[in-house]
N, C-alpha and C positions, 0 to 999 in steps of 0.2 A: 789235350785232345783237340783234334782238328776236325772241322766240318767236312763231311763227304757228301757231295751231290752227284748222283749217278743218273744221267739222262738216257732215256731209251723208250721204245714202244713195248708195252707189256700190259697184261691184265693186272697183275700185281695186287697190292693192297695199300691202304693209306687213306689220307683225307685230301679232298680238293683244297685248292689254295686258300679260298675264302672261308672255309669252315673253321669256326673258332674252337680252341681247346682251353682247358682250365689250367692256366699257369698260376704260380704262386703270386706273381705281381698283378694278376688280373687276366681277363680273357684276351687271348692272342690268336690271330689268324694262323692257320697251319703253315703258310709260307713264311711267316715271320719268326718261327721257332728256330733257335740257334743252339749249337753245342754249348752246354753249360747252363742252359735255361732249366729252371725247375718247374715241373708239372705236378699237379695233384693226382694222387691215386688212392685206391682203397686198399688198406691192409687189415683184413678181417672186418671189424665193425668201425674202424677209424679211418679218417683221411690223413694221409701223410704225403710229404713231398718226395719226388724221385727226380733224378737229374738226367738230362739228355746227353748221351755220349756220342751219338752219331745221327746224322740226318740223311735220308735217302729220298730222291725224287724220281718218279717214273711217269710215263705218259700212258694214258688209257682212254678207251672210247666209251666206257660205261661206268656209271656209279649208281648207287641206290640211295633213296631217301627213306630213312627209318623213322616211322611215326610212332611215338610212345604216348603214355598218359600225359606227359609234361611238355614235350617239345618235339620238333622234327630236326634230325641232323643227317648229314650226307657223308657217306664213306664209300670206299670201293666194295664191290660185291664179295671179295675175299677177306675183307677186314674181319678180325675176330672180335666177338662181343661176349661179355661175361654173363652167363646164365647159371641157374641152379644145377644144371647138368654138365657144366664145364663150358669150354669155349666153343662157339658155333660161328659159322660164316654169316655175315650180315644178310646175304641173300636167302638164308634158311631160317631167319629169326621170327618170321610171322607167327603170332600166337604164343610165343614164349614170353618170359620176363627177363629183364636185364638188371644187373646190379647198378644201383643209382643212389646219388646223394644230392641234396639241394645245393646247386652250384652257387646260388646267391649268398650262401652262408659260409663259403669256403674261406673268405678273407677275414673272418672274425678271430679273435684271440681265443685259443683253447686253454682250458684250465687243467691243472694237476690237482685233483681232489684227494685229500688224505682222510683215511678212516680214523675214527677215534671219538672221544667225547664231544669235541667241538662240532664235528659233522652231524652227530646225532642230535645235538641241541639245535643246530640250524634247521634240520629237517623237522624236528618236533615243533619248534616255534612256528615254522611256516605252515605246517598242517593245522595248527590251532588258530593262529591269528595273522598269518602272512598273506600277501597278495603276489601272485605270479602273473605278470603281464606278458605281452608279446616279446619284449626285449629287456625286461627288468624284474627284479625281485624287491619287495619292500615290506616293511613292518611299521605300522602306526599304532602306538599304544600310549596310555596315560602314565605308565610306570617308567621312570627314567632308568632305574636299575635294570629292568627287563630289556629295554632297548639297548643299553650299554653292553649287556651280556650277549645279546644277539649280534651286535656289531663285531664284538671281539671274536666270537665263534665263527662268524662268516669269514672274517679275514684269516683266521688261523686255518680253517678248512680248505679255503679256495685260493688264498693269496691275494684276493681283491681288497682294495682299500675301502673301508666302510666307516662312516661317521654319523653322529647324531645330529639331527636338525630339530629345533623347536618349532612346533606347528600348532595350529588350533583346528579343531574340528567340531561339528555340531553334535550336540547331545539331545537325543529325542526325549530322554527322561527329564533333563533339567531345562529343556527348551531354550538353550543358549549355547554359545561356543565355549568349549573347554580347552585348556592347554594340553598339549601332548608332545610326543617325541616320535620322529620318523627316521628310519634307516632305509635308504633306497640306493640300490646298486644297479647300474645299467649294464647288462650283460645278457645277450640273447642266448649265449652258451649256458649260463647258469639257469636262466629261465627254462630252457628246453630240458636241462638236466633235472630240475625239480619236477617238471611234468613227467619225465620218464620215471622218476622214483615213485610217483604216486599213481602210476598206471596210465598216464597220458592226459588226464583231465585234472587240473589243480583246483577246481571248484570244491569248496569244503564239503558239500553234500554228495559229491560224486568221486572224490579222491579215494583211492584204495590205501590200505595200510602199507607203508613203505618198507618192504622187507629188506631193503638195503641196509637198514639200521640194525639188522641181525648179524652184521659182520663179526661182532664180538660183544662181550658184556659191557665194555667201556662205551662203545658207540650206542648201545641200547639204553644205558643209564642216562646218557646225554639226551637221547630222544625223550625219555620220560620226564626229565627236568624241563626241557624246552616246551613240551606240550603242557605240562602242569603250570608253568609260568603264563601260558597263553589262555588255555581253556581248562583250568583245573585249580585245585587248591590243596594245601596240606591240612590234614585234620588236626584240630587242637585237642581232641579227646583220645586219639590213639595214633600209633606210629604207622603212617601211611598217607596216601593221597587219593583224591577223587578226580577222575577225568570226566569231562562233560562233552557230549557231542550228540547231534541229531542224526549223524551218519552211523546207522546201526551196523552195517557190514564192517566198517572200520573198527568199531569197538569190539565186535565179535572176534575178529582176527587177533586183535591185541589181547583180548581176554585169554585166548588159547596160549599165547606166548607166556603170559605171567601165571597161568594156571588158576584163573579166577572164574567164579561163576558169574554169569552175566545175564540179566533179565531186562530186555529193552522195554521201554515204556510204549504203550499203545494208544496214549491219549494225545499224541501229536507234540508232546513236549520233549525236550532233549533228554537223552538217557545218561545214566551215571555208571561209571565203572570204578570199582574200589580196587586199589592196588596197595596191598600192605607192604611194608618195608622188607619183610622176610619172604617175599614172593620167590626169590631165587632158591630157597631151600626146598621148594616143591620139585625141582629138577625138570621143569617143563621147557626151559630155555634151550634151544638148539641153534648153534651158530650156523649161518648160511652164507655162502659166498655168492655175491652178486656184483656185477661190474659197477665200478664207481664212475668210470668215464662215460661220456655221451655216446650212444649208438648213432653213428652218422650214416649207417648203411640201411637201405631198404630195396624193394623191387619195383620196377616200372614195367607195365604191360606194353608189349609191342602190338600195335593194332594193324599195322600195314607196312609193307616194304615195297616201295615203288621204284622200278628200274628207270634209269634215264640214260640215253645214249646221245652221242654227238657225231656228226658226219664230217664237219669241217675241222674246226680247231679242237684237238684232243684236250682232255682234262690232265692237269699235272697233279699227281697224288704224292703227298708227303707222308713218310713214315719215320719212326724214331726208334733207335736202340737206347734203352734207358738203364740206369743203375742207381740204386740196387733193386728197384721194383720194375718189372717189365711192362706193366700196364699203366694206363693214364686215363684221365677223364675227358670226355667230350660232352659238353652241356650236362655234366654230372653223371654221364653213363660210362661204365667201365669198358675199355677197349684195349687191345694189344695187337702187335704185329703177329704174323704167322710164325710158327715154330721153325 
């Protein structure tokens, strides 16, 4: 494929030379994009690369500054922007919303998550005892076996390398430091994914029951085992387990899945949910399909579109023909050339 630059005076469409686009190798000015360059685009809920097949440049006297929730970017008035109602010209975008993703997160490694027992265990252990930070997921516990199972399941479900570290942590009960084990994986993608699974807020008192573990029985059994190892225990008197949490809505939703009666405590203490081993015979489990991948797509409000004109030196506007996806991202916003 060869690069094609067509010069001429026209209203046209495209981006002024210094406007940056989101390329796979990082932000690039519009004038620096070449044939073969890979740009980021949105394919449904996910960001994927698309390749520049041709570059066109035209001159124009007018551009518009599009001001959204997150940033301002500059395009031709005829440039097509992605909205819930389809593609609209930039000049007509005031008051609508645009397809958007966080541009600063485009460079991170994306994970291929696999359903199954290991994923369920990972989510269950995180809901019980894990910590989800801005760009990491970790588990710090006293039980080496629990930490080892967590590390193995994390690696099997996500492909990330996880290992145990010996640590010490303070004990309020013993009034001294006690030995423990930590598994910590730095991955903003996994951290965002865990927040998505539990409704956006991974705080143990605000997290929702992660319905993603209802993919199949195997995944759900892993969830029960992971949560039990963290905030539960097996009964010594009967066949089953007791799950403990002060998050009543979480246990209420879980009780419906296993067909158990649940009466939350009202004295401020943590509630207990009894799950007998024969819970599956009640027929209350229903498999549900939920996306395992991270939703990287959302909407950004357009607050204003400001026209800008030039009298002397015209703007040079660059546009691209892309394959296999026709759209691309400008500061995280979805755009494409005219039909």
